[in-house]
C-alpha positions in Angstrom: -3.0 -76.0 173.4 0.1 -76.3 171.2 3.2 -78.0 172.5 6.6 -76.4 172.4 9.4 -77.5 170.0 11.3 -79.0 172.9 8.3 -81.1 174.0 7.8 -82.3 170.4 11.4 -83.3 170.2 11.1 -85.3 173.4 8.1 -87.1 172.0 9.8 -87.7 168.7 12.6 -89.4 170.6 10.2 -91.6 172.5 10.7 -89.8 175.8 7.1 -89.4 176.9 8.0 -88.7 180.6 10.4 -85.9 179.6 7.7 -84.4 177.5 5.2 -84.5 180.4 7.8 -82.8 182.6 8.4 -80.2 180.0 4.7 -79.4 179.7 4.4 -79.1 183.4 7.3 -76.7 183.6 6.0 -74.6 180.7 2.3 -74.4 181.7 2.2 -75.0 185.4 -0.4 -77.8 184.9 -0.7 -80.7 187.3 0.7 -84.2 186.4 -2.7 -85.6 185.3 -3.5 -82.6 183.1 0.0 -82.6 181.5 -0.2 -86.3 180.9 -3.6 -86.0 179.2 -2.3 -83.1 177.0 0.6 -85.2 175.9 -1.5 -88.3 175.2 -4.0 -86.2 173.2 -1.1 -84.9 171.2 0.2 -88.4 170.6 -3.3 -89.6 169.6 -3.7 -86.9 167.1 -0.2 -87.3 165.7 0.3 -91.0 165.3 3.6 -90.5 163.4 5.2 -89.7 166.8 4.3 -93.1 168.3 7.0 -95.6 168.0 6.2 -99.3 167.8 7.6 -101.5 170.5 11.1 -102.9 169.7 11.0 -106.7 169.3 13.3 -108.9 171.4 16.3 -110.5 169.8 16.8 -114.2 169.8 19.3 -113.9 172.6 16.9 -111.9 174.7 14.1 -114.4 174.2 16.4 -117.3 175.1 17.6 -115.5 178.3 13.9 -114.7 179.2 12.9 -118.3 178.8 15.9 -119.6 180.8 15.2 -117.2 183.7 11.4 -117.9 183.6 12.0 -121.7 183.4 14.4 -121.5 186.4 11.9 -119.5 188.4 9.2 -122.0 187.7 11.4 -124.9 188.7 12.4 -123.2 191.9 8.7 -122.4 192.7 7.7 -126.0 192.0 10.5 -127.4 194.2 9.5 -125.0 197.0 5.9 -126.0 196.8 6.3 -129.8 196.4 9.3 -130.6 198.7 8.3 -130.8 202.3 10.3 -128.6 204.7 
């Protein structure tokens, strides 16, 4: 089955969920079948797949600060008697 231009545009923009919704509206397929159709299309057209965007240095720093703070809070909660 061929996908519509609107569905292809959604996939090219990286909006997989919108593409699945569009397939469901156009064909009347169920969620599982529409998702499989979109994934088959993505597998056969790898140029539509976008690689994940790497985190910037600031995002990494924030991630490690939040993660470290959570670990400290968990350690304190586990080790300090109530």
